[in-house]
C-alpha positions, -999 to +999 in steps of 0.1 A: +161-554-179+183-585-177+172-619-165+195-647-154+183-681-167+193-716-158+174-742-176+164-775-161+135-799-161+106-795-137+068-792-134+044-764-130+036-760-094+019-736-071+039-712-050+050-722-015+047-699+015+085-696+015+102-669-006+123-695-023+104-705-054+134-723-067+125-752-043+094-760-064+094-794-080+076-795-113+067-827-132+088-842-160+088-826-194+088-790-182+113-763-191+125-743-161+145-711-163+156-705-127+179-682-108+176-654-134+186-618-133+166-594-155+183-562-163+163-533-178+181-521-209+157-495-221+123-481-209+099-454-221+072-440-198+040-421-204+028-401-174-009-398-180-019-403-144+009-383-127+043-393-115+051-429-127+037-453-116+002-437-112-031-452-124-033-446-162+005-445-168+021-469-191+056-480-202+074-501-228+107-518-221+135-541-233+151-563-207+180-587-209+178-622-194+211-634-178+217-669-164+236-678-132+269-680-153+264-644-164+255-654-199+229-635-220+202-661-227+172-640-239+153-608-242+120-595-229+100-570-250+072-557-228+045-532-222+025-523-191-003-501-180-011-492-143-048-502-143-060-495-108-052-494-071-065-520-047-082-510-015-050-516+004-031-492-019-013-518-040-009-509-077-021-534-103-005-534-137-017-551-169+014-564-186+022-581-220+056-595-228+073-614-256+102-634-242+127-645-268+149-675-258+172-697-279+146-725-278+116-704-289+094-675-279+070-672-249+041-648-245+031-635-211-001-614-204-019-607-171-024-585-141+005-581-117+005-566-082+036-544-088+035-531-052+042-567-039+069-572-065+085-539-054+086-553-018+107-582-031+077-606-031+075-630-060+045-624-083+036-643-115+015-642-146+004-668-171+028-678-199+024-697-231+051-710-255+044-698-291+073-710-311+101-736-312+103-762-285+081-741-262+051-741-286+020-751-268+035-753-234+018-734-205+033-720-174+042-690-153+066-661-155+077-651-119+095-619-109+103-596-080+119-562-083+153-558-068+161-522-079+132-502-094+138-494-130+170-514-132+170-550-119+147-579-112+150-616-102+130-639-124+119-675-131+101-690-160+084-724-161+067-740-191+050-774-190+033-796-216-003-787-219-028-815-211-048-822-243-075-848-237-078-875-263-107-873-288 
């Protein structure tokens, strides 16, 4: 998978009702990777539950992150498991990713409504910076699927964590 990244400064914010999450205005000190394209480079599936993606199936993948200038800016190493199906039929995946960027590494882990993402609706999971300039920053990793198994749009936002004085 490839992701297009464009870095700027912004703050962590909640999603608006609009589809354009690029309009969010985060506070100062945040690292924002926006307008990204994520290309799936390699993927391996297990079909325990039936034809992928069925409950019980899993996958590992390597994606490339591409910025708006078509420059490779990072990689995503991930794994997912289809955990369950909601009462409305949406499939929920448990995902874990390590995102490697020039400024450091970011870990993402959480439950994602992949059915919504497949309908071109932005979904997100919690992210934490684990090395370099991102260490200790918290935020969200957003994505929506453009072409199943091939292409996504993405956004990553990381903001300084509030640590109360002792």
